[in-house]
C-alpha positions in Angstrom: -9.5 22.7 24.6 -9.5 19.9 22.1 -12.3 17.5 21.2 -12.0 13.8 21.8 -11.4 13.1 18.1 -8.6 15.6 17.9 -7.0 14.1 21.0 -7.1 10.6 19.4 -5.4 11.9 16.3 -2.4 13.3 18.2 0.4 10.9 18.2 2.9 10.8 21.0 5.8 11.2 18.5 9.0 9.4 19.4 12.3 10.5 18.0 11.9 8.4 14.8 8.3 9.1 14.0 7.4 11.8 11.5 4.5 14.2 11.8 4.7 14.4 8.0 7.1 12.4 5.8 9.6 14.0 3.5 8.1 14.2 0.0 10.7 12.0 -1.5 9.7 9.1 0.9 6.0 9.5 -0.2 7.2 9.4 -3.8 9.2 6.2 -3.3 6.2 4.6 -1.4 3.7 5.5 -4.1 6.2 4.9 -6.9 6.6 1.3 -5.7 2.9 0.7 -6.1 2.7 2.5 -9.5 5.7 0.4 -10.7 3.9 -2.8 -9.8 0.7 -1.6 -11.5 2.5 -0.6 -14.7 4.6 -3.8 -14.9 1.4 -5.8 -14.3 -0.4 -3.9 -17.0 2.4 -4.6 -19.4 2.3 -8.4 -18.7 -1.5 -8.5 -18.9 -1.3 -6.7 -22.3 0.0 -10.0 -23.6 -3.6 -11.3 -23.2 -5.2 -8.3 -25.0 -6.5 -4.8 -24.3 -9.4 -6.0 -22.1 -7.0 -7.9 -19.8 -4.8 -4.9 -18.9 -7.7 -2.5 -18.7 -9.5 -4.8 -16.3 -6.3 -5.2 -14.3 -5.7 -1.5 -14.0 -9.4 -1.2 -13.0 -8.8 -3.8 -10.3 -5.8 -1.9 -9.1 -7.9 1.3 -8.8 -10.6 -0.5 -6.9 -8.0 -1.9 -4.5 -6.5 1.6 -4.0 -9.9 3.1 -3.3 -10.6 0.3 -0.8 -7.4 1.0 1.1 -8.2 4.7 1.2 -11.8 4.0 2.5 -10.9 1.2 4.8 -7.7 2.6 6.3 -6.4 5.9 5.2 -9.6 7.9 6.2 -9.0 6.8 9.8 -5.2 7.2 9.9 -3.1 9.8 11.7 -1.7 10.8 8.3 -5.1 11.7 6.8 -4.5 15.0 4.9 -0.8 14.8 5.5 2.2 13.5 3.6 2.5 9.8 4.6 5.2 7.3 3.9 3.1 5.5 1.3 1.8 8.6 -0.5 -1.9 8.2 0.3 -2.7 10.6 3.1 -3.2 13.8 1.1 -4.9 11.9 -1.8 -7.3 10.4 0.7 -8.3 13.8 2.1 -9.1 15.1 -1.4 -11.5 12.2 -2.1 -13.0 11.1 1.3 -14.1 12.7 4.6 -12.2 12.0 7.7 -13.0 8.8 9.5 -12.8 7.6 13.1 -9.2 7.4 14.3 -10.2 5.6 17.5 -12.0 2.9 15.5 -8.9 2.4 13.4 -6.7 1.9 16.5 -9.2 -0.7 17.7 -9.6 -2.5 14.4 -8.1 -6.0 13.9 -6.8 -6.7 10.4 -6.8 -10.2 9.0 -4.9 -12.0 6.3 -8.2 -12.4 4.4 -8.4 -8.6 4.2 -5.0 -8.3 2.4 -5.8 -11.0 -0.3 -7.0 -8.3 -2.8 -3.7 -6.4 -2.2 -1.7 -9.6 -2.8 -3.6 -10.3 -6.0 -2.3 -7.1 -7.5 1.1 -8.7 -7.8 0.0 -12.4 -8.0 -2.2 -11.9 -11.1 0.5 -10.4 -13.3 3.1 -12.9 -11.9 0.9 -15.8 -13.1 0.3 -14.0 -16.4 4.1 -13.5 -16.8 4.8 -17.2 -16.2 2.0 -18.2 -18.7 3.4 -15.9 -21.3 7.0 -17.2 -20.7 5.8 -20.8 -21.1 4.0 -19.9 -24.3 7.0 -18.1 -25.8 10.1 -16.8 -24.1 10.6 -13.1 -24.2 13.3 -11.0 -22.3 10.9 -8.1 -21.7 8.3 -10.4 -20.2 10.9 -12.1 -18.1 12.2 -8.7 -16.9 8.6 -7.5 -16.0 7.8 -10.8 -14.2 11.0 -10.7 -12.2 10.5 -7.0 -11.5 7.1 -7.5 -10.0 8.4 -10.4 -7.9 11.2 -8.2 -6.6 9.1 -5.1 -6.2 6.3 -6.9 -4.4 8.6 -8.8 -2.0 12.0 -7.0 -1.4 10.7 -3.6 -2.6 7.8 -3.7 -0.2 9.9 -5.0 2.6 12.4 -2.2 2.1 9.9 0.6 1.7 7.7 -0.4 4.6 10.5 -1.7 6.9 13.1 1.0 6.3 11.1 4.0 5.4 7.3 4.0 6.0 6.6 1.9 9.0 9.9 2.7 10.8 8.9 6.4 11.0 5.1 6.0 11.4 3.3 7.9 14.1 0.2 5.8 13.5 2.2 2.7 14.3 3.0 4.2 17.7 -0.7 5.0 18.3 -1.9 1.6 17.0 -2.0 0.2 13.6 -3.9 -2.9 12.5 -1.3 -3.8 9.9 1.5 -3.5 12.3 -0.3 -5.8 14.7 -1.0 -8.3 11.9 2.5 -8.5 10.6 4.6 -7.8 13.7 2.7 -9.8 16.4 4.6 -10.1 19.6 5.7 -13.6 20.5 4.9 -15.2 17.1 
């Protein structure tokens, strides 16, 4: 017999949902974030060492917040997930409450810190380009723009969310971004 918490964690897997994602998908998902962080650090380095160190510190805080706010409660806690955080989360934090995660309502305000991870270096890149044009700065700025927009849409839409068991159970992010009738 299973406990209530174990029952909540069990996803009614449909044909497209993965119990665990292939490792390559997790690498692509986490690689996308890492690429944005590195390009951002490069752009912020144009403002000195402190700027890029603070930026990477901010990225770490945002990652930890996602792990604590969402990943601890997710179906993929301790498993290979499409964004590469499920196993990492289990190494750092105790299991949360899957039922509370399903009930949670996400808001646009909650994702502002995530958006700033790309917005801060984008602004920095534009400032640097206005000061003095540089091909590497232009490349890094355009890269962040493409990675944060089209890259995220591709990774989440075609890989991660498409095959997500948590989405089938109930996902606050899915409800926020894919509201029915809007």
